[in-house]
C-alpha positions as CSV (number, residue, x, y, z in Angstrom):
1,X,0.0,0.0,0.0
2,X,1.5,3.3,-1.1
3,X,1.7,6.3,1.3
4,X,-0.9,8.4,-0.5
5,X,-3.5,5.6,-0.2
6,X,-2.8,5.1,3.5
7,X,-3.4,8.9,4.3
8,X,-6.6,8.9,2.3
9,X,-7.8,5.8,4.4
10,X,-6.8,7.5,7.6
11,X,-8.5,10.7,6.5
12,X,-11.6,8.8,5.5
13,X,-11.8,7.0,8.9
14,X,-11.3,10.3,10.7
15,X,-14.1,11.9,8.6
16,X,-16.5,9.1,9.3
17,X,-15.8,9.2,12.9
18,X,-16.5,12.9,13.3
19,X,-19.7,12.5,11.0
20,X,-20.9,9.8,13.4
21,X,-20.2,12.0,16.3
22,X,-22.1,15.0,14.9
23,X,-25.0,12.7,14.0
24,X,-25.1,11.3,17.4
25,X,-25.0,14.6,19.1
26,X,-27.9,15.8,16.9
27,X,-30.1,12.8,17.4
28,X,-29.2,12.8,21.1
29,X,-30.3,16.4,21.4
30,X,-33.6,15.6,19.7
31,X,-34.2,12.7,21.9
32,X,-33.4,14.6,25.1
33,X,-35.6,17.5,24.0
34,X,-38.5,15.1,23.5
35,X,-37.8,13.3,26.8
36,X,-37.3,16.3,29.0
37,X,-39.6,18.8,27.6
38,X,-42.3,17.2,25.8
39,X,-42.8,13.8,27.4
40,X,-43.0,15.1,30.8
41,X,-45.7,17.7,30.4
42,X,-48.0,17.4,33.4
43,X,-51.2,18.2,31.3
44,X,-50.6,15.0,29.4
45,X,-50.4,12.6,32.4
46,X,-54.0,11.2,32.0
47,X,-53.5,10.4,28.3
48,X,-50.2,8.8,28.9
49,X,-51.7,6.8,31.8
50,X,-54.5,5.6,29.6
51,X,-52.3,4.6,26.7
52,X,-49.8,2.9,29.0
53,X,-52.7,0.8,30.8
54,X,-54.3,0.1,27.5
55,X,-50.9,-1.2,26.0
56,X,-49.8,-3.1,29.1
57,X,-53.1,-4.7,30.1
58,X,-54.3,-5.2,26.5
59,X,-57.7,-3.3,27.4
60,X,-60.6,-3.5,25.1
61,X,-62.2,-0.2,24.1
62,X,-65.0,-0.9,26.4
63,X,-62.6,-1.3,29.3
64,X,-60.8,1.9,28.3
65,X,-64.2,3.7,28.3
66,X,-65.0,2.4,31.8
67,X,-61.7,3.3,33.4
68,X,-61.3,6.7,31.6
69,X,-63.3,8.7,34.3
70,X,-61.1,7.0,37.0
71,X,-57.9,8.0,35.3
72,X,-59.2,11.5,34.5
73,X,-60.0,12.0,38.1
74,X,-56.7,10.6,39.3
75,X,-54.9,13.0,36.7
76,X,-56.8,16.0,38.1
77,X,-55.7,15.1,41.7
78,X,-52.1,14.6,40.7
79,X,-52.2,17.9,38.9
80,X,-53.6,19.6,42.1
81,X,-50.9,18.0,44.2
82,X,-48.2,19.2,41.9
83,X,-49.6,22.8,41.8
84,X,-50.0,22.8,45.7
85,X,-46.5,21.5,46.1
86,X,-45.0,23.9,43.8
87,X,-46.8,26.8,45.6
88,X,-45.6,25.5,48.9
89,X,-42.0,25.3,47.7
90,X,-42.2,28.8,46.4
91,X,-43.6,30.2,49.7
92,X,-40.9,28.4,51.7
93,X,-38.0,29.6,49.4
94,X,-39.5,33.2,49.6
95,X,-39.6,33.1,53.3
96,X,-36.0,31.8,53.5
97,X,-34.8,34.5,51.2
98,X,-36.5,37.2,53.3
99,X,-34.7,35.8,56.5
100,X,-31.4,35.5,54.7
101,X,-31.7,39.1,53.4
102,X,-31.4,40.5,56.9
103,X,-27.8,39.0,57.0
104,X,-26.7,40.0,53.7
105,X,-24.9,43.2,52.4
106,X,-26.8,45.4,49.8
107,X,-24.6,43.8,47.1
108,X,-25.4,40.3,48.1
109,X,-29.2,41.2,48.3
110,X,-29.0,42.4,44.8
111,X,-27.3,39.2,43.7
112,X,-30.0,37.3,45.5
113,X,-32.7,39.2,43.7
114,X,-30.9,38.4,40.4
115,X,-30.9,34.7,41.1
116,X,-34.5,34.8,41.9
117,X,-35.3,36.7,38.7
118,X,-33.4,34.2,36.7
119,X,-35.3,31.4,38.4
120,X,-38.6,33.1,37.7
121,X,-37.7,33.7,34.2
122,X,-36.7,30.0,33.8
123,X,-40.0,29.0,35.2
124,X,-41.9,31.3,32.7
125,X,-42.7,34.0,35.2
126,X,-43.2,32.0,38.3
127,X,-46.3,30.7,39.9
128,X,-49.5,32.7,39.3
129,X,-50.7,35.1,42.0
130,X,-47.6,34.8,44.0
131,X,-46.0,38.0,45.6
132,X,-42.6,38.8,44.4
133,X,-39.8,38.9,46.9
134,X,-38.3,42.2,47.6
135,X,-35.6,42.2,50.3
136,X,-35.9,44.5,53.2
137,X,-33.0,46.7,53.8
138,X,-30.7,45.5,56.6
139,X,-30.7,47.3,59.8
140,X,-27.2,46.4,60.4
141,X,-24.3,48.1,58.5
């Protein structure tokens, strides 16, 4: 095998390796997006439960019709639990930040506010009807 052919083979293998890596990263990103953002939508829990039970238990259409109200009720209860838990977590964190603010400098309180704003932005504006945290100025210098 001559030297030029050997370098072409090496370059071809490297090119195929990189193409595979790029393809894998692209497809992995699509899968991750589906898995983390679309599959876990809380409003779809009832439909996913029905489909999973239908497939796993080989339910007839009549059985699906009979258990659908039960699953819908369960999904509504789970949605309420999720909403209430989120609200409680938000209240606890707000209270903790207010308590911490008394021990922080003005600069640290500003940074804490920025952290909260990023968190609220990440959660699409925060829970509805929740008061925003505004740190009280520290009495100590």
